[in-house]
N, C-alpha and C positions, 0 to 999 in steps of 0.2 A: 407429143412435143408441143403442139399448138396450145393444148391445155396448160402445159407447164410455162409456156411463154406468157400466157395471159394471166396466170396466177402470179408470176414474178412481177409483171407490169401493175397488177392490182395491189400487191403488197407494197411496191415501191411508189405508188401513186403516180405512175408514168414519169417519174424522175429518172432521167438517163443515167446519172451517176449511181443512183441506188439500184437500178436494174443491173448495171455493170458489177456492183458488188455482189448482188445475189448470184449473177452469172459466175463470178469468181469463186464463190462458195461452192456451187454446184460442181464446178470444174475441179476445185481442191478435193471434194469428196471423191469424185470418180478417179482422180489421179491417185489419191491415197489408197483406194481400194485396189486399183490395178497394181500399185507398187507392192501392196500386201500380197496379192495373188502371185506375182513374180517371185517374191522372197520365199513364200511357202512352197512354191513349185520347185525352186532350186534347192531349198532345204530338204524336202522329202526325197527328191531325186538322189541328192548327195547322201542321205541316210541309206537309201537302197543300195547305192554304189558301195558304201562302206560294209553294209551287211553282206553283200555278195562276196566281198573280199574275205569274210570269215568262212565262207562255204568252199572256196576254191583258191587257187594260187593268185595273188594280186597281180603277178606278172602276165597273167592270162586275162583276168577280169578287167583290170583298169584299161588296158589297150582296147579290148573288145567293146566295153562300154563307151569309151571315147570315140571309137570309130562308128559305132552305131548311132550314138547321139549326134555326132558331127554330120553324118549323112542325112539323118532326119531333119535336123535343124537347117542345114544348107539347102535341103530340097524345099522346105517350107518358104524360105526366103526367096529362093530363085523362082519358084512356081507362082507364088501368090502375091508377094510384095517385095520386088527388087530393092526398093529404097529402105528396107528394114535392116539393111546390113550395118555392121559396125556399131559405134556407140549411139549414133543418131543425133548427137549434138551439132555436128557440122551441118546436117540436113535441116535441123531446126533453125539454126542461125541464118542459113541461106533462105529458108522460107520467110523468116521475119524481115530479111532484107529485100524480099520481092521476087525470089526465084519461083517458078511455077513447078513446084514439087508435089507429088501426092502426100497429103497429110490428113488422115481420116481414121475412122474407127477400125477400117480394115488393116492399116498399118499397125495400129496399137495391138490389134489381136494377133497378128503374125509375130510382132516383136515379143509380146507376152509368151506365146507358146514356143517359138523358136528359141527365144532367150532362155527360158526355163530349161529346155532340153540341152542347149549347148553348155550353159554354165553347170547344170546338174550333172552332166556327164564327165565333167572334169577340165573343161577349158579354163585357163587361168585369166579370166576377164571379170569386169565388174558389172553388177546389176544396176548401178546408179545411172550410167549413160542411157540404158534402156528405159528406165523409169522417166527420165527427162523426155525422151523421144515419145513414150506412151502418154504422158501428161500433155505434152503440146499437141499431139494428134487428137486426143480426146477434146481438148479445147477447141481445135479448129473444127472438129465435127459438130460439136454442140453449138458452136457459134452460127452454124448455118440456120439454126432455128431461132436465133436471136439476131437478126440482121443489124450489123453496126458498121460505122465508117471504117475504112482500112486502118487508120491509127489505133482505134480501139481493138480492132481484130489482133493487131500485133501485140498490144498489151495483154490481151486475154491469152494468146497463145504462149507468150513468155511467161505469164503467171502459171499456166498449166505446166510448163517445163519446170519452173521453180518449185512447183508443188510436188512434182515427181521427185526432185532432188531432196526436198524437205522431208518427205515420207521415207525415202531410202535411208537418210542419215539420222532421222528423228532430229532434224535441225532446221526449224522454220525460218530463223533469221538468215541461215546460209542460203536458203532458197531464194530469199528476197535480194540478198547481196549478188547472188549468181545472176538474177535477172538484170540488176543494174550494171554489174561489171562486165559480163560476158555477152548477154543477149541484146539488151536494148541500149545500154550505155545512156541511160536517161534517169533523171531523178525527179521527174515532175510528180506532182501530188497524185495524178491519176495512175501512173505507173506504179509507184510505191503502194498506194492504197490497194490496188487491184492484187498486186503480188502478195501483200500482207494477208489479205483475206483468204486467197487460195492456199498459201503455205500453212496458215494457221489451221484451216480445216483439214488439210491432208495430214498434218502432224497429229492432230487430235484423234483422227481416224485410226492411225497406226498405233497410237498409244492405248486407245480404248480396246483395240484388238490384241494388245500385248504381243506385238510382233517380236520375233526372235532377236532382232538387233537391238531392241529396247532394253532387254535383259542384259545384253553384252555391254551396252553403254553404261549400265549401272555398275557392272564389274570393273570397268575402267575407272569409273568415278571414285571407286574405293582405293585406288592406288595413292600412295603418298608421294607428294611432289616436294622436292627440296632443291635448293639452289646454294651455290658457293661463290664467292667473289671471282674466282678464276673461271667460273662457268661462262663469263661474258666472252672471253677469248674463243672458247669452243663453240658458242652460238654463232660468232662470226665466221669461224671456220666451217661450221656446218652449213650455214647459208651459202657461203661461196662454193662448197663442194656440191650442194644441191643445185646451184645455178649452172655449174659446169656439166654435171652428170645429167641434169634435166635436159639440156640441149642434146646431149648424146642420145637420151632416151627418144626424144621427139624425132631426131633424124633416123634412129633405129627403126621407129615404127614406119617411116616413109620407106626405108630400105626393105623392110619385110614385105610391104605392099608391092614394091617393084619386083621383088624376087618372085612372089606368086604370080605377078602379071607376066613377067618376061620369061621365067624359067618354066613355070607351069601354065603357060598361056592356053594350052589346048585343053586343060581340065576345067569343067564347068564348076560353078560355085559349090554345088553339092559335094563333089569329090574333094575340093580344096579344103572345105571345113572338115569333112571326114577324115582327110589325111592329117589335119591339125589335131584332131581328137585322138587319133592313133598315136601320133608322136608324143602328145602330152601325156597320155595314158602310160606310154613306156617309160617316160622320164619320171613321172610321179611314182610308178611302181618301184623304180630302182632306188627310191629314197628310203633309207632304213627307219628313220624316225617317223612314227605314225602321226605325230603332231603336224608335220609339214605336208601331209596328204589332205588334211581337213582345211580347205580354203576358208571356211566360215569362222574358224577360231585362230587362224594363222596370225593375223595382226595382234590379237590379244596375247597370244603365246609370246610373240616377240616383246611386245611392250611390258609384259609382266617380267621379263628378264630371266625366263626359264632356260634360255639357250646358253651354251658356252660361247666364249668370244671367238673361238676359231670357226664356229658354225656360220657366223654372220656373212662373211664374204661369199661363202658358198650359196647361202640362202639369196643374197642380193643377185649374184650372177645367174644362178639357176632359174629364179623367177623372172628376172629381166628377160632371159631367153624364152621362157614359157609365154610371156606376154607378147613377144614378137611373133611367135608361132601361131598363137590364137588369133590376134588382131589382124595380122597380115592376110589371113585366109578369107576375111570378110564375115567372120562369124558375128552374130548379133550380140555383142558384149561391149562393155565400156572400158575406160582406162582410169576411172576414179580410184577403184579399189586396188588395182595393181600399183598405181603411183603411191598410194598411201602405204601399202605393205613395203614397197621399195624404200620409201622414205623412213619408215620405222626401222628397218634394218640398217640403213645408212646412219641414222641417228644413233643407233646402238653401237655401231662400229666407232663413231666418233666418241661416244661415252667410254668405251673400253680404252681408247687412246688416252683419254683424260685420266682414267684410273691408272694406266701404266705410267703416265707422266707425273701426276700428283699424289697417287696413291689413294685417291677418293674420287667419286663421281656417281651420278644417278643414271644408269642406263634406261630406267623407266621414263624419267623426264626428258632425256635427250632423245629417246625414240619418239615421244609424242611431238616434240618440237620438229624432229626430222620429218614426221608425216606431213605437217603443215608446210615446211620449206620446199619439200621436193614437189608437192602438188602444186604450190604457188609457182614454182619454176616451170613446170610442164604446162599449166593452163594459163599462167600469167593473170592470176586473179588473187592477189595477195590478201585483200580484205575477206573475200569468201573463204580462203584457207584458214585465216585466224579464226573466224566465226565457226566453221565446221569443227575444228579441233576443240574449241571452247565448248561447244554444245555437245559434242560427243563425251567429253570428259567431265564438264561442269566445274572445272578447276580455272578460276579466274586468274590464279597466279601464272598460268601459261601465256596469258595475253601478251605481256611485255616480251619475253623471249621469242614468242611467235612473230610479233611485229618486227623486231630486229632481223631474225633469221629470214623471214619471208621477204622483207625489203631487200636484203642483200641478195637473196636467191633471184629475185626478179630483176634486180639491177645488173647482176653478172650475166644472167641468161639473155636479157635483152641487148647486152653489148656483143654477145657472141652470135646471136641469131634473133632475127625479128619475127614476132608473131608466135602465138600460142600453138600447141599441138592441134587444136581445133582449126585455127586459121590455116595451118599447113595442110590439114586433111581436106578442108573445103577447097583450097586451091588444087590440090592433087586429084580430087574427085571431079574436077571440071565444073565446079560451081561458081567460079570467079571469071567474070568477063573483063576485058580491058576498060579501064576506068574512063568515064565520060566527063566532059567539062561540067564541073558542079556550079551551075548558075540557077538563078531563082526560077526561070521558066521551066526547068526540068523537074522541080519539086512542088510547084504551085498547083492549086486545084481550082476549078471553076465551080465547085459545089458549095455555094454560099447563097445566103438570102440577102437581097438588096431592096432597099426601099427609097422612095423619093422623099428627100428632106423637106420638100415644100408641103407635104401633107400636114394637116392639123395635128398639133400635139395631142389633142384628145383621142387620136387613133392609135396611141402608143399600146393601150391595152390590147387592142386588136392585133397589132403586130406581133406581140409576145403571147398570143393566146395558145400557140403550140407549146406544150411543156417541154418538148425536146430542144426548143430554141433558146439559147443562152445569150446570143448576140447577133446583130445584124449590121450589114454594110449600109451606110447612109450616103446617098448620091444626090446630085442636082444637075440636070441636064447632062447626064452620063459622066459627070466629073465627081471624083471621090471628095466627100466631105470628112468622113471619119467612120469610127465604129461605135455603135451604141450597145452597151452591155445591159443585161436584165437587171444587174445589181444596181445600175443607176436609175433604172426605172423605179425600183423601190423607194429610192430617195426622193424622186419627183412626186410620188404619190402623195407625199405629205402636203403638197401645195395644190391649189386650184389653178388650172392652166388658163392663162389669158386667151381670150377668143382669138387673137391674132397669132398666138404662139404656134410655131411649126416644129416638127421633129428635128429639123436641122439646128434649131436654137439650142438643143440639149447635147449636141455633140462638140467635142473638142475640135477646134478648126485646125489644130496643129498635128494632125494625124501623121504618125511615122509611116512611111512607105518606101518601097524600093522599086527598081526597074527590072524587067525580064532578064537584063544581062548582068545584074548585080551578082558578085560572087557569093556563094553560100557561106564562105567563111566570114563575110561581112554580115550576112543575114544571122548567123548563129551568134556572132558578137552582139548584134543588135538585140536579140532575144535575151542575152545575158545582162543587158543594160536597161531594157525596158520591161516593165511589168504588164506584159501582154501575152495573149495566147496565139495571136495571128497577126501577120503583117500584110497589108495590102500590096499587091503588085500592080504599078502604074505605067502605062506606056502613053506618052504624049498627053499627059494629063487625064487619061481615062483609065478606069479600072479594067484589068484583064484577068485578075485571079487573086488568090490569097495564099500564103504559106502559113501553115499551122506550126506550132512549136514542135510537135512530135515529128513532123516531116522534116524540120530543120535539123533536129537531133539525128534522124535517120541518115541525113546527108553526109554525116561525119564517117559513117561506115562505108565499106567498099560496095560498089554496085554490083549485083550478081545476077546471073542468068545461068541455067543449066546448059553448059556447053559440051562437056564431055561425058564419061560414063557415070553410072549411079551405083555401081557395086564397089566403088572404092579402088578400082584398078585402072581407071583412065579410059576404059572402053565399054560401051554398052553391052550389057549381058544379054545373051540370047536366051529366050525362053525355051525350055526343053518340053 
């Protein structure tokens, strides 16, 4: 790793931004390969499960495989990495916000192995959440070999998470949007650039490897998309329905967690996941249509319109229940795929209502719009939901109905219940602490370079001799003068410095500053008005710290520390 770090610095010429881009590319490649490994693991175990059903009665095979896989998966999580439970997105978000949670290659390895077994054995959960968790864990681990400031560490971890999502969906732009909307809530150049690099590399890796979901995306892209004037009314209806049912889904997830915690409190995680696998196997085995047993093609089967209208309510209710059974147990699986499947069936139901009302409609189109609307309602990321469906299908015509339906879904959902499913899960898992007063002193740092403004201007070259240094604080007699940027130095190089010129002569004397007691709301507003990356914090005329833009954006989010349990059930899990 030392050699890798030295090579990256050599290629980038010790430019910190270039080093960060190279780091993001390495993280993106690792995240893409891990997502590919998870997908293939789930795929081959699913194929084995299907093959076994041809040799024996599915009513025996599926429950047995579900029970065995659940027990093994639960044991791996409980024994080796308790924080690898669930989707992992609440853990990643909490880590980015400052919670001291384990996030390293060990977490990624357990998530990969346990997730493959849980999903491959028949639990109806998604692999997208685990790929996000794995990507973030890999990024956090690799970052140990490339020491960076906390703000850049958060950017790299978020980029790794976005790369995992991009690789899982074959949707690089969706990965970037997810970083901006859900994880960092920041649109700075560094954040977007880092996420773009990681998501691009991750998507290229999965495409070159011809991952199974890439071929599936091509099949969806061949569907015919059609609209009619009266579709507008049903897009609105679909968005409103998705908003209401999305809230029910989110609350249902919490109720399932509480059920396992309170009713099955004495069972360890291993047995809870095993029980979920057994129940899931029994339900799946009782489904007569084989298409509904194959989760890998279930979404495409619904979207293609192969089902009869009367099947959709049963599909929605049945898989809604299967999601609650699987996720509530603490199994290492996500909610992306279930939300998309439920959304497609909801969209199909609205389409059949349109056909009954007007005699014409497009179940395929409405199912795709429903996928985006329901996911937007559940996760409260309307932009990400638009981009995911657009990138999965390749149909630009879907953008407008998705924008309308997603906006309505999020609007309705936010009026009924605050917060996304990941916010609710983070709070329930004990990762949220009471909010502290958000003032400048709580977010400022003393890690900065200060120089005496009375020094000769000819020493500017020496001040910026370190390639990592982009700006310095200029002071005189411990009093702040201003901030001198390296870009300004380039402009000054054109002229010959007068002998009497000092560094302070080249600094704007009207430097913007705040006090330690200044509200962070005011600081954030200041950043939106001023073209600066940091604001000095001054007390009684003297500099006491600085606030960087990334820290100001972080203050918008909720402060978190790990207070409760880590298994998603509110209580610490005992190691067996």
